[in-house]
C-alpha positions as CSV (number, residue, x, y, z in Angstrom):
1,M,169.7,30.9,147.2
2,K,170.6,34.1,145.7
3,K,170.6,32.8,142.0
4,F,167.0,32.7,140.3
5,Y,166.5,29.3,138.9
6,D,164.3,28.2,135.9
7,R,160.7,29.5,135.7
8,A,161.4,30.7,132.0
9,Q,158.0,29.7,130.7
10,E,155.9,31.1,133.6
11,M,158.1,34.4,133.4
12,A,157.5,34.4,129.8
13,R,153.7,34.1,130.4
14,L,153.6,36.6,132.8
15,K,155.4,39.3,130.7
16,D,153.1,38.6,128.0
17,V,150.0,39.1,130.1
18,Q,151.7,42.2,131.6
19,R,152.4,43.6,128.3
20,Q,148.7,43.1,127.3
21,A,147.6,45.0,130.5
22,Y,150.0,47.9,129.6
23,E,149.2,48.2,125.9
24,D,145.4,47.1,125.8
25,C,143.5,47.0,129.0
26,S,144.0,45.7,132.6
27,R,144.4,42.1,133.0
28,F,143.9,39.8,136.3
29,V,146.3,37.0,136.8
30,V,145.6,34.3,139.2
31,L,149.0,32.5,140.6
32,T,148.5,29.3,142.5
33,G,150.7,26.6,143.9
34,R,151.5,24.7,147.0
35,R,153.3,26.8,149.9
36,R,157.0,27.3,149.5
37,V,157.2,26.7,145.7
38,G,158.3,30.1,144.9
39,K,155.2,32.1,143.8
40,T,156.4,35.3,145.6
41,S,159.9,35.1,144.4
42,L,158.7,34.6,140.7
43,V,156.7,37.8,141.0
44,Y,159.3,39.8,142.8
45,R,161.4,38.9,139.9
46,L,159.0,39.9,137.3
47,M,158.6,43.4,139.0
48,Q,162.4,43.8,139.1
49,E,163.0,42.9,135.5
50,T,160.2,45.4,134.3
51,E,160.4,48.1,136.9
52,E,161.9,50.4,134.3
53,E,158.9,50.0,132.1
54,A,156.2,50.5,134.9
55,P,156.5,50.1,138.7
56,G,155.3,47.2,140.7
57,L,153.4,47.2,144.2
58,Y,153.5,44.5,146.6
59,F,150.5,43.8,149.0
60,F,150.8,41.2,151.4
61,V,147.2,40.4,152.8
62,G,148.0,39.2,156.4
63,R,145.6,38.3,159.1
64,K,145.2,41.9,160.3
65,T,142.4,44.3,160.5
66,E,141.2,45.8,157.1
67,N,142.1,49.1,158.3
68,V,145.7,48.2,159.2
69,L,146.3,46.4,155.7
70,V,144.8,49.4,154.1
71,Q,147.2,51.8,155.7
72,T,150.1,49.5,154.9
73,F,149.0,49.3,151.2
74,A,148.6,53.2,151.1
75,E,152.2,53.5,152.1
76,E,153.3,51.1,149.3
77,I,151.3,53.3,146.9
78,R,152.9,56.6,148.1
79,A,156.4,55.0,148.0
80,K,156.2,53.3,144.5
81,L,153.8,55.4,142.8
82,G,154.5,58.7,144.4
83,E,150.6,59.3,144.2
84,F,148.7,61.1,147.0
85,V,146.7,58.8,149.2
86,P,144.2,60.6,151.7
87,D,144.6,59.5,155.2
88,G,140.7,59.0,155.4
89,I,140.8,56.0,153.2
90,S,140.2,52.9,155.7
91,T,138.6,50.1,153.4
92,M,140.0,48.2,150.5
93,R,137.1,49.1,148.3
94,G,138.1,52.8,148.8
95,L,141.7,52.0,148.2
96,M,141.2,49.9,145.1
97,Q,139.0,52.4,143.5
98,L,141.8,55.1,144.0
99,L,144.1,52.4,142.4
100,L,142.0,51.9,139.4
101,E,141.5,55.6,138.9
102,I,145.3,56.1,139.0
103,G,145.3,53.2,136.5
104,K,143.5,55.4,133.9
105,R,146.5,57.6,133.4
106,R,149.5,55.2,134.5
107,R,150.5,51.6,134.0
108,F,151.8,49.3,136.9
109,T,151.7,46.0,138.3
110,V,149.9,45.1,141.6
111,F,150.7,41.9,143.5
112,M,148.3,40.7,146.1
113,D,150.2,37.9,148.1
114,E,148.1,35.3,150.0
115,F,144.9,36.6,148.2
116,Q,142.6,34.2,149.9
117,E,143.2,35.6,153.4
118,W,140.6,38.4,152.5
119,D,138.0,35.6,153.4
120,N,139.1,36.0,156.8
121,V,139.7,39.8,156.9
122,N,136.6,40.8,155.1
123,A,134.9,38.4,152.5
124,G,133.1,41.6,151.2
125,V,136.3,42.6,149.6
126,F,135.7,40.0,146.8
127,S,132.2,41.4,146.0
128,D,133.8,45.0,145.9
129,M,136.6,44.0,143.7
130,Q,134.4,42.3,141.2
131,E,132.2,45.4,140.9
132,L,135.0,47.8,140.6
133,W,137.0,45.6,138.2
134,D,134.0,45.2,135.8
135,K,133.5,48.9,136.0
136,Y,137.2,49.9,135.3
137,K,139.0,47.3,133.5
138,K,138.7,48.4,129.9
139,D,139.6,51.9,130.9
140,T,142.8,51.1,132.9
141,N,146.2,49.5,132.3
142,I,146.9,47.7,135.3
143,C,148.4,44.0,135.9
144,L,146.8,42.6,138.7
145,I,148.3,39.3,140.1
146,A,146.4,37.5,143.1
147,S,148.7,34.9,144.4
148,G,147.3,32.1,147.1
149,S,148.7,28.9,148.5
150,I,145.7,27.4,150.2
151,F,144.3,25.6,147.0
152,R,140.9,24.9,148.3
153,M,140.3,28.8,148.9
154,M,141.7,29.9,145.6
155,E,139.7,27.4,143.9
156,K,136.6,28.6,145.6
157,I,137.2,32.2,145.0
158,F,137.9,32.0,141.3
159,K,136.4,28.7,140.1
160,D,133.1,28.6,141.9
161,E,130.3,29.8,139.7
162,G,128.5,31.2,142.8
163,Q,131.4,33.5,143.7
164,P,131.8,37.1,142.8
165,L,135.1,36.7,141.1
166,F,134.3,33.7,139.2
167,G,135.6,34.3,135.4
168,R,137.5,37.4,136.1
169,D,140.9,36.0,135.7
170,D,142.4,36.5,132.3
171,C,145.2,34.0,133.2
172,T,145.7,31.2,135.7
173,I,149.2,30.0,136.1
174,R,149.9,27.0,138.7
175,L,153.4,27.1,139.7
176,M,155.0,23.5,140.3
177,P,158.2,22.4,142.0
178,F,161.4,22.7,140.3
179,T,162.2,20.3,137.4
180,T,164.7,17.4,137.7
181,R,167.1,19.3,135.4
182,T,166.9,22.4,137.7
183,I,167.3,20.2,140.9
184,C,170.6,19.1,139.4
185,S,171.8,22.4,138.2
186,I,171.1,23.9,141.9
187,L,173.0,21.0,143.6
188,S,175.9,21.4,141.1
189,D,176.3,25.1,142.2
190,Y,176.6,24.2,145.8
191,K,178.5,21.1,145.4
192,P,180.0,20.6,141.9
193,D,181.1,17.0,142.5
194,Y,177.9,15.7,143.9
195,S,176.9,12.1,143.8
196,S,173.7,10.5,142.6
197,E,173.3,9.7,146.3
198,D,173.3,13.2,147.0
199,L,170.9,14.2,144.2
200,L,168.4,11.5,145.2
201,A,168.5,12.8,148.9
202,L,167.5,16.2,147.8
203,W,164.7,15.0,145.5
204,T,163.4,12.5,148.3
205,I,163.1,15.1,150.8
206,T,162.3,18.3,149.1
207,G,160.5,17.0,145.9
208,G,161.8,20.0,144.1
209,V,160.1,22.7,146.3
210,A,162.2,25.9,146.2
211,R,162.1,26.8,149.8
212,Y,163.2,23.5,151.0
213,I,166.1,23.3,148.6
214,E,166.9,26.7,149.7
215,L,167.0,25.9,153.4
216,L,169.1,22.8,152.8
217,M,171.7,24.4,150.4
218,N,171.9,27.4,152.7
219,N,172.9,25.5,155.6
220,G,175.4,23.3,153.8
221,C,173.4,20.2,153.6
222,T,174.4,18.7,150.3
223,D,174.5,15.1,151.2
224,V,172.0,12.7,152.8
225,R,173.6,12.6,156.2
226,K,173.5,16.3,156.6
227,M,170.3,16.6,155.2
228,I,168.5,14.1,157.8
229,R,170.6,15.5,160.5
230,F,169.1,19.2,159.6
231,V,165.7,17.8,159.4
232,C,166.2,16.3,163.0
233,S,167.8,19.3,164.4
234,S,165.1,19.9,167.0
235,G,161.4,19.1,167.8
236,D,160.8,22.6,166.5
237,S,162.8,22.5,163.3
238,F,161.3,24.0,160.1
239,F,160.8,20.5,158.5
240,V,159.1,19.0,161.6
241,N,156.2,21.6,161.7
242,E,156.0,22.3,158.0
243,G,153.8,19.5,157.1
244,K,151.2,20.2,159.9
245,N,151.2,23.8,159.4
246,I,150.3,23.6,155.8
247,L,147.8,20.7,155.9
248,I,145.8,22.0,158.9
249,Q,145.2,25.3,156.9
250,E,144.0,23.3,154.1
251,F,141.8,20.8,155.8
252,G,140.6,22.8,158.8
253,K,138.8,21.1,161.7
254,Q,138.8,17.8,159.6
255,Y,142.4,17.4,159.6
256,G,142.6,14.3,161.8
257,T,140.7,12.1,159.4
258,Y,142.8,13.1,156.3
259,F,146.1,12.7,158.4
260,S,145.0,9.2,159.3
261,I,144.5,8.4,155.5
262,L,147.7,10.0,154.4
263,G,149.7,8.2,157.3
264,Q,148.6,5.1,155.9
265,I,149.3,5.7,152.2
266,A,152.7,6.9,153.1
267,R,153.7,3.5,154.3
268,G,153.4,2.3,150.6
269,D,150.9,2.2,147.8
270,V,147.5,1.0,149.3
271,T,144.1,0.3,148.4
272,Q,141.1,2.0,149.9
273,S,139.7,-1.2,151.7
274,E,143.4,-1.5,153.0
275,I,143.2,2.2,154.4
276,E,139.8,1.6,156.0
277,A,141.0,-1.6,157.6
278,A,144.1,-0.2,159.1
279,T,142.5,3.1,160.3
280,G,139.3,1.5,161.6
281,M,137.1,3.9,159.2
282,K,134.6,2.8,156.9
283,S,133.4,4.3,153.6
284,L,136.4,6.7,153.1
285,G,135.7,7.2,149.4
286,G,134.4,10.8,150.0
287,Q,137.6,11.7,151.6
288,M,139.8,9.9,149.2
289,K,138.0,12.0,146.4
290,V,138.6,15.3,148.0
291,L,142.2,14.4,148.6
292,E,142.7,13.5,144.9
293,E,140.3,16.0,143.1
294,N,140.1,19.1,145.6
295,Y,143.7,19.1,146.8
296,G,145.7,17.0,144.4
297,I,147.7,15.4,147.3
298,I,147.1,11.8,146.4
299,R,146.5,10.1,143.1
300,K,145.1,6.9,141.9
301,K,147.6,4.2,140.3
302,R,146.1,1.9,137.9
303,P,148.1,-0.6,135.7
304,I,148.8,1.1,132.5
305,G,146.0,0.1,130.0
306,A,143.5,-0.5,132.6
307,K,140.2,1.1,132.2
308,E,138.9,3.9,134.4
309,G,136.4,1.6,136.5
310,S,139.1,-0.8,137.0
311,Q,139.4,-2.3,140.6
312,T,143.1,-2.6,140.5
313,V,143.5,0.8,142.1
314,R,146.2,1.8,144.5
315,F,146.7,5.3,146.0
316,E,149.9,7.3,146.4
317,I,150.8,10.6,147.7
318,Q,151.9,12.9,145.0
319,D,154.0,15.3,146.9
320,N,157.4,14.0,147.8
321,F,157.8,16.3,150.9
322,F,154.2,15.1,152.3
323,R,155.5,11.4,151.7
324,F,158.5,12.1,153.5
325,W,156.8,14.1,156.3
326,F,153.8,11.4,156.9
327,R,156.5,8.5,156.7
328,Y,158.7,9.8,159.7
329,I,157.5,13.1,161.2
330,Y,153.8,12.0,161.5
331,R,154.4,8.6,162.2
332,Y,157.0,9.0,164.8
333,A,155.3,12.1,166.5
334,A,155.8,10.4,170.0
335,L,159.5,10.6,169.5
336,I,159.4,14.1,168.6
337,E,156.9,15.0,171.6
338,I,159.8,13.7,174.1
339,Q,162.6,15.4,172.1
340,N,164.2,12.2,171.1
341,M,165.4,13.3,167.8
342,Q,168.5,11.2,168.1
343,A,166.2,8.1,167.7
344,L,164.1,9.7,164.9
345,E,167.4,10.6,163.0
346,K,168.5,6.7,163.3
347,I,165.3,5.4,162.1
348,M,165.5,7.8,159.0
349,K,169.0,6.7,158.2
350,E,168.2,3.2,158.5
351,D,165.0,3.1,156.3
352,Y,166.4,5.8,153.9
353,A,167.6,3.0,151.3
354,I,164.2,1.5,151.0
355,F,162.2,4.7,151.1
356,S,164.4,6.5,148.5
357,G,164.3,3.5,146.2
358,I,160.6,4.4,145.8
359,A,161.6,8.1,145.2
360,L,164.0,7.1,142.5
361,E,161.2,5.4,140.5
362,R,159.2,8.7,140.8
363,W,162.5,10.7,139.8
364,F,162.5,8.7,136.4
365,R,159.1,9.0,135.8
366,Q,159.2,12.7,136.2
367,Q,162.1,12.8,134.0
368,L,160.2,11.0,131.3
369,M,157.1,13.3,131.6
370,E,159.5,16.3,131.4
371,S,160.8,15.1,128.1
372,C,157.3,15.6,126.5
373,R,158.1,12.4,124.4
374,Y,155.1,10.4,126.0
375,Q,151.4,10.1,125.5
376,Q,151.2,7.9,128.6
377,I,153.4,7.0,131.4
378,G,152.5,4.6,134.2
379,G,153.6,1.1,135.8
380,W,151.9,-2.4,135.3
381,W,151.0,-5.2,137.7
382,K,148.7,-8.2,137.4
383,S,145.3,-8.0,139.2
384,G,145.8,-8.9,142.9
385,G,149.6,-8.2,142.6
386,Q,150.0,-6.8,145.9
387,N,150.3,-9.4,148.9
388,I,148.7,-9.1,152.4
389,K,151.8,-7.4,153.7
390,G,151.4,-4.5,151.4
391,N,154.4,-5.7,149.3
392,Q,154.5,-5.9,145.5
393,D,154.7,-9.3,143.9
394,D,157.3,-10.3,141.3
395,F,154.8,-9.5,138.5
396,E,155.2,-5.9,138.3
397,I,156.9,-3.6,136.0
398,D,158.1,-0.4,137.6
399,I,157.6,2.0,134.5
400,V,155.8,1.5,131.2
401,A,155.9,4.4,128.9
402,E,154.2,5.0,125.4
403,T,155.8,7.6,123.2
404,I,153.7,9.9,121.1
405,D,154.8,8.1,118.1
406,G,153.2,4.8,119.7
407,E,156.6,3.1,120.6
408,V,156.5,1.3,124.0
409,E,159.3,1.2,126.7
410,A,159.4,-0.9,129.8
411,Y,161.9,0.0,132.6
412,E,162.9,-1.8,135.7
413,V,164.4,0.8,138.5
414,K,167.0,-0.3,140.9
415,R,169.3,1.6,143.3
416,N,172.0,-0.8,142.2
417,A,172.6,-1.4,138.5
418,K,174.0,-4.9,139.2
419,K,170.6,-5.8,140.6
420,Y,168.8,-5.3,137.2
421,N,167.7,-8.6,135.8
422,P,166.9,-8.2,132.0
423,A,165.6,-11.6,131.4
424,R,163.2,-11.3,134.3
425,L,162.0,-7.9,132.9
426,A,161.6,-9.4,129.6
427,E,159.4,-12.3,131.2
428,K,157.2,-9.7,132.8
429,V,157.0,-7.6,129.4
430,A,155.9,-10.9,127.6
431,H,153.1,-11.5,130.4
432,M,151.9,-8.0,130.1
433,Q,151.7,-8.1,126.3
434,R,148.8,-10.8,126.8
435,H,146.7,-7.7,128.1
436,N,148.3,-4.7,126.4
437,F,150.4,-3.6,123.3
438,Q,150.0,-7.3,121.8
439,N,151.2,-6.1,118.3
440,K,153.9,-3.8,119.5
441,E,157.5,-4.4,120.0
442,I,158.5,-3.3,123.5
443,S,161.9,-1.9,124.4
444,I,163.2,-2.8,127.8
445,K,165.9,-1.1,130.1
446,G,167.1,-1.0,133.5
447,L,167.5,2.3,135.1
448,S,169.8,3.0,138.4
449,M,171.3,5.9,140.3
450,D,173.8,5.9,137.5
451,D,171.2,7.2,135.2
452,M,169.8,10.1,137.2
453,V,171.6,13.1,135.7
454,P,169.6,14.4,132.7
455,V,171.4,14.1,129.3
């Protein structure tokens, strides 16, 4: 995608912090977000739009020796700043001190991409940077942006009180996937006459992650058939390897246990006891907590109005792509191993209507959230409302939302609008009101694929 989409709020915030750095004193920005979400593109855009005001330097922290990285960074300083960098500098401490000395008389932006990799190259860099930053910050005009994709490591570096760089960031931005409105805009640019089915397929597979959308659009995959075919193009396709590559970096050697848990959750909303029974593992509470609180990959679902300690808890994978990956790639790894991609493609196509139906509900929840009109958004089901096969019973309301003003709305989501039964939804709402919102009028509505495009 050549066009730069959305990110207006994040760009405005970056420019504001950059302005403070140039006019007052240096600022340290931490930029996080899952891989492929567009962090590097965002900062590149920032540096392009502000290059007339001050130059921007790009440092990519790859898994090389410190000396090799420093020499690469030194060339960037010479090229972008036109400053003399002695050949004898071989450590990041020496180079950082040089940059800060230059920052006493010049203003510029430094972008360190995949910052967390210093932990593998030389973890001592964090202490050196803390010492130098504390010494030079007030006398320099540098906007330092540290970006990282491995959530666990970035949290440790900047949020752990025992780490050198704890509390040194002036601003933390977590970049999220594209909004539903932006996804519509992108698809419209590539296929002006797109259908709701095309839009749902793009959301179901990518979840709004910039790089995934870019890959599909650049390869002409603008409908569900082409998207699935592209994913299944070979056993070494980008999408086949992506989930494993990202999550192994996050989980390390313990990835097997986490993969087993996520594989079960991807089959449908489940309870912890059901996961333990299916995997044959006991006492998975610790791992579930890590997946939820440390990584944000899964989340608890409780009936709206249920108390924090309620036992009516189900788990779901928050990230659409990981839901898709575990549902098909991880689950059918044996087919990929023998390169039977045709069989995998057939399975995806046959199961798509059911799987995308769940994604459709998530689409509407996301739209409601993005409207900023609500104080709470969730679903409702009566206690024990899931049968032994993992299917929801008929006393479940897909979406219940309460506005800032206290108005309550209940929605039933169907792929086909003709299957919406307002009388049945009204019956469920009446049942819910015995437990919640007793004194409030609740509006009801059906949502289908016809309602996907934002107004």
